[in-house]
N, C-alpha and C positions, 0 to 999 in steps of 0.2 A: 482448374482454378489458377489464375495468375497471381503470383505473390512477389512483392518486392520489399526490400529493406532500405529505408532512406536514412542517411546519417548527416545531420546538420551540426556543424561545429563553429562556435564563436569562441573568442579567447576565454570567457568566463563560464560558458555553458555549452553542454553537448546534449543533443536530443536525437533519439532514434525512433522512427515511425515504422510500423509494420502495416503494409497496405495489401489488402486482398481484393481482387477484382475492382481496383480503383477506389476502394473504401478503406479509410483508416480503421484498424482494429486494435492497435496497441500503440502507446506512446510512452517512452521512458526519458526522464530528464535527470541529468547529473550536473550539478554546479560546482565550480572549483571551491567555493566557500563551504559547501555542504555535501561533500562526497560521502556516499553511504559507507557503512562499516561492515555490512553483512559479508561473511566469508573470510574477513580478516582474522588472523590469529595473533594473540597478544600474550606477553608474559604478565600475569596479574598477581595481585596479593589479596587474600581474603581479609575483608575489612570488618565485617560483622556477621556473626552466625545467628540465625533466627530459628530455633528449634520448632517453635509453634507453626512456622510456615514451611518447615523442611527445606530451607533455602539459605543462601548467603549473599551478601553484597560484596562485589569484587572491584577493586580499584584497577582500571586498565588504562588510565591516562585520558579518559574522556571527561566531559563536563560533569556528568552524573555517574555515580557508581553503578555498575551493571549487576544484573540479577542472575543468579545461578541456582537452579532447583536440584534437589537431591537426585531426581530421576535422570538428570542430564549429566551426571558425574560418572565417569568410567570407574568401575569397581576393580580393585586389584585382584589378580587371579588368586583363587583359593589354594592354600598349600595342599599337597597330595593327601588324600584321605580325609580332608576336612569336609564338613557338611555345609551345603548352601544355606544362606540366611532364610529363616522361616518361609517356606513355600515360594522362594524367589522374590519376596517383597523387598522394596527398597529399604536398606538399613537407615537408621537415624542419621541425620545430617552431621551430628557431632562425631559419629564414628567414621565419617568419610573425610571431613576436613576440619581444620581448627583455625582460629583467628591468627593472622600474621603469616599464614602459610603461603608460599609462592605456588602459583598454579598456572598451567598453560591452558588458555581458553579460546574458543572461537565464537564470534558474534553470529547468532542465528536469526536475530531480529533487531532491526535498527531502533534507536530511541524513538518512541512515538508519543507525541503529546508530552505529558508529564512523566511518562515511564522511561526508565533507563533502558539500555540495551539488554537483550536476553542472550545468555551465554550457554555454551555446552563444552564439556571436555571431550566429547565424542568428535574428534576432529575429522573433517572430510575435505579432500582437495580434488576438485573436478578437473577433468580434461575433456577432450572432445567426445569420447565414447565411454569413458569410465569415471568412477568416483573412487578415490583412494581412501580407505578407512584405516589409518595407521594403528588404531588400538583395537581392531576387531579381526578375527580370523575368518570372517564370513565371506562367501562368494554369492552375491545375490544378483538376480536379473530383474530389470524393471517390469512391473506388472502390466505396463502398456504393450509389452511384446507378448502377444497372445498365442502365437503359433508355437505349439509344443515342440515340433521338430527344430525350429529355429532357436528356441530356448535351450534345448539339449545341445545343439551345435555350439552355441556361444559358451555354454558351461564347459564343454570339452576343450574348446580352443583356449579359453582363459586358464583353465586348469593346467593345461600343458605349458602355458607361458609363465605362470607364476610358480609352479612346482612347489618347493618347500618354503617359498617366501612367507615370512611370518605376518605379512600385512593383508588386510581385507580389501575386497573390491566389490563395487556394484556396477553392473553393466547398464548403461543409460539407454533410453529409447532410441537415440540416434544410432546406436551400434547395430540395429537390425539390418541384416544383409551385408555387413562389412566384412572385409577379408581378415585373415589371421595377421597379415602384415600391418594393417591399420591398427589393430588392437595391440600388437607387439610394440609399435611406435609409442602408443599411449602409456603402456606399462613402463617402458624405458624413461619416458618424459616424467612420469609421476615419481619414479624412483629417484630421479635427479632432484626434483623439486623437494621431496621429503628429506633428502640428504642435506640440502641447503637450509631447510627449516630447522632441522636438528642442530646444525652448526649455529644458526642464529639464536636458538633457544639457549644454548650453552653460554653465549657471551652477552645476552640481552639483560638490561636492567628492568625493574618492575615498571609497567606502563608502556614498554616499547613494543612496537609491532614486529612480529617475526615472520609474517607472511601476509602479503597484500593481494586481495582479489583483483582481477584484471579491470582496466578502465571500461566504461560503458560500451564503447564501440566494439572492443574485442570480446567482452563478455557476451554481448548480444549475438555476435557471430558464432562464438563457441556454442551457445545454447540454441540458436534459432536457424543457423544456416544449414539447410538441408537441400536435397535434390529438388524439392518443391519450389525453392526460391529461384526466380528467374534472374533477378538482378539485385545487386547491392550498389546503390549510388551514394558516393561520398562527396560532399561539397568543399572539403579542405584537402589541399594537395599533401600537406604533412601527414594528416590522419590517413589519407588514401594510401600513402607509402607504408605506414605501419600496418594497415589492414591487409595490404597485398602480401607483405612479409609473413604476417600471422597466418593468413589463409594458405599461402604456399607451403608453409612449414607443417600445418596441421591438417589441411584438407586440399591437397594439390589438385584433386579432380575438379574442384570448383573455382579454380583460378580465373577462368574466363567469365565468371559472373560479376567480378568486381569492376566498377566503372568510376572514373573521376568525373563528377558533374561540374562543368564550367559554364553552365547556361547563365543567361542574363537574369532570368526570373529566379527568385529564391527557391531553393529545392522544395521547401514545404508548401510552396504555392502550387506546385505541379498538380497535386491531387486535392487541393483545397484543404490541406492538413491544418493550416493555421485556423481556418474557419471551424473545422471539426473540434479543435482544442478549445476554442472559445465556447462552442456549443456544449462541450463536456463540463463546462463550469456552471451551466444552467440546471435548474431543477426539472424543467419540462422537456420531454423528448417527444416530438411529434411522430405519429405513425402514418403510413400511407393511407390507411383506411379512414383517416379522420380522427382516430382515437389518439391517445397520448399516454406517456408514462410520467409519473412524478417520482423523481429519485431523491430520497432524503437521507443524508448521511449524518448519523449522530455518534456520540462516543461509544454507546453500547452496541449499536447495530445499524445496518442500512435497510431502509424499507423502499420497495418499489411498488407504487400503486398504479394499477391499469385502469384507464378510463375510456369510455366509448366516444367521448366528444359530445355530439348532439343527441337528442332523443331519437331512438331507433324505430319507434312504432312497434306494433305487435306482430306484423307479418314476418314470419320466419325469424323471429328474434333470436332463438337458440343458435341458428346457423351463423347469424351476424356476430353474436358474442363469441362463438367458437373461432371464427376467422380472425377476429380482433385479438383474441387470446393467443392464437398461434403466432401472429405477427409480433405480439408483445413479448412472447417467450424468446423469439429470435433476437429482438431488439434488446431485451434485458441482458441476454448472454453477452452481446457485443458491448453494452454499456459497462458491464462488470470488468471486462478486459480493458476497455478504453480508459475508464476512470480509475483502474487498479483498486477496486473496492474489495476489502477483505473482511474476515471475521464472520459474524452471523448476518445472514441476509434473508429478509422475508419478502416474498413477492405476493401481492394481493391481486389475484386474477379476478375478472368479472365472473360472478356466479354462473355455473353451468349445472344442468341437471343430468346430462348424458354422461355415464361413467366412461364410455369409450372416448368421448371428447376430452375428458379430463386426462386420460392416459396419453392421448396423442399430444396434448399440450406439454405434459411432462417430458415426453419423448423429444419434442421439438427443442425444449430447453436443454436437455442433455446433449442433443446433437449440436446445438450452438456452442455448448461448453467444451465439446470434444477437442477443439483446436486450442483451447486455453492452456498456457504453459503452467499456470498455477493449479494446485490440486483442488478439486471441487467435490463436494458431496451433496447430493440432492435427496431430500426425503419426500415421501408420498404427500399428495395434496390433502389438507385437513378438511373437515366438514364445512369450514367457513370459506373454503376456496383459497386458503393460504398455502404457499409452498415455502417450507423452511429449507435453507441450504447454508453451507459454509464454503468459504473460499480462502485458501491459505494466504495469510498476510505476512510479508517479510519487510516491506517498505511502506512509507506513507502513501496515501492515495494521491492521485494527480491534483485534486483540489487542495489538499493539505500542503502539497509541495509548492503550488503556485499562488495560493491565496493565504490571507490571514483574517482573523475575525474582524468584522466591521466595527470601526471605532465608535460609530453612533449607537449601535445596539448591543455591542459586546458579544456578537455572535449568536444572539437569540433569534435573529431573523425578523424581529418586530421592534418598533419604538413606541414609547408612550405617546398618546395623542396630545395635541396642544391643550385640550380641555383638561386632561388628567394633570399635566404639568402646572396649569393655572391654579388648580385647587391645592396642589402640593405647595405652591408658592404662598397661597393664602394661609395655609396651616403653619408654614415656617415663620411667616410674619407674626402670627399670634404667639407662637412659641418664643420667638426672639424677644418681643417686647415684655413678656412676663419675666424673662431671665435677666435682661440688661436694660439700663436706662439709656434713652436716646431721644433727641428732639424730633428727628425725622428719619425716614428710611429710604434707601436706594435699592431698587431691585434690578439686577442685570440678568438678562435672559436672551434667548434667540429672537430674531426679528419677528418670526411667525407667532411665537408665544406672546410677545409684547403687544403686537398689533391686535391679537385676539382679545387680550385683557382690556386694551383701551377702547376697542370697538364694541365688543359683546358683553364685557363684564364691568363697564363703567359704573353702573348702579351698585354692583357688589363692592367695588373699590371704595366708593363714597361711603357705603355702610361700614366698611372695615375701618376707614380713616376715623369715622365718628366713634366707633367702638373702642379703638385704641388711643384716641385723642392725639393722633400724630399724622403728619402728611407723608404720603408715599410717592416717590418718583420712580418711573420705569424707564430703563435705558436699554435699547436693543444693542446686542453685541453680535456682529457678523460671524465671528469665529466660534460662538457657542453652538453646541449641538442642541437639538430640540429638547433633550431631557436635562440639559445643564442650566443651572441658574445659581445666583448668589444673592443673598439678602444682606445688605451692608447697613450698619447702624451709624448714623452721623450725629 
């Protein structure tokens, strides 16, 4: 499999695309005006304690107060001889923090929609191969490293490097097969970073950032640049220089993979990335078999509906449905990554009778998700052919980053018909003349609604004028949306 990372930089926006075998799999966008907060550490102050929710709101200098749950608060170590709190349950929030208390927190989830950022006091600072956990004494190995001998080797190597160091570490998936020297480099780097963070905490005021996560290009390379990546192409000379320095410092063996792209064609046009991003905004995803997916993102969950397209006939219907579902499972896994969809996801596959076919479709979905950097959990297929799954969400989806609710429909996806608006206008006229005195009325509405009233409802208008004993004039307004109108009393 050939894999490339494309980095497109303009003064106000940076975009990173991950391309596998010529097809876009992931796209990340960071805008100067809306840089994400995940990973940043702040000195905050507890604003409001909510015992019923076991949570507090914390002021960290963002537009909205951020949310911190009791389960995300580091508990002070118990004095020797003291007993743990009731079977290890989380103590009451009031025992852990109080209003007005200064607290060091890390953003684990960006503000999404109307919700403020989600926080934790379990700080974690990632490097290339490790994650530093300053408040934990644990030494963990990523579950994705499955080889037991390799897990044991990494534990031994790291154990030797950190010795009596009172900090905790997690070994990341990237560390598989890495030398002791590479891991030693990361331990030294993280120790330096933590020292600087502690100095910043000591002198920071409330609402100040004491540690900032890397910019999108460097973050992407830290998390995604592996031996599998053949090339990293960067279209900005300045960002290319930063990337070269970063890679040389942290992953010198991959120095030769970095390339400055100075071509005439925009870098994202190379593999049709721009077209793919446009397609990722649409609900419908065509499949090669003639079927298609309908991807619907709502506040509560995302649903993916699998459709066969045309009528299949009855000859070997089960086989056709099975093949369509297999293709749909692969396509759905790609769409989740591409659109960065998170939270609860329900995939409605076409009904299958064969149990083995159902198992194979689930396997195909899991195989498609195996390369996803976000944590996913897939549950067995239900009796209705629905597959429930979750995908960890830390940032807004691609659609929410690039789009806003439609001003005509307010994000509903539909608008009232001209006929519906017509009858609303008639009701409003009746209501208005009962409440206020007027000699005549003026109705301003969209051209489509006005022309419908004058052409198809002229008899109804005449009846209404007779009923209210007043004349009504209709005026088309180009800038009115179809649902918008005003009844003016003259």
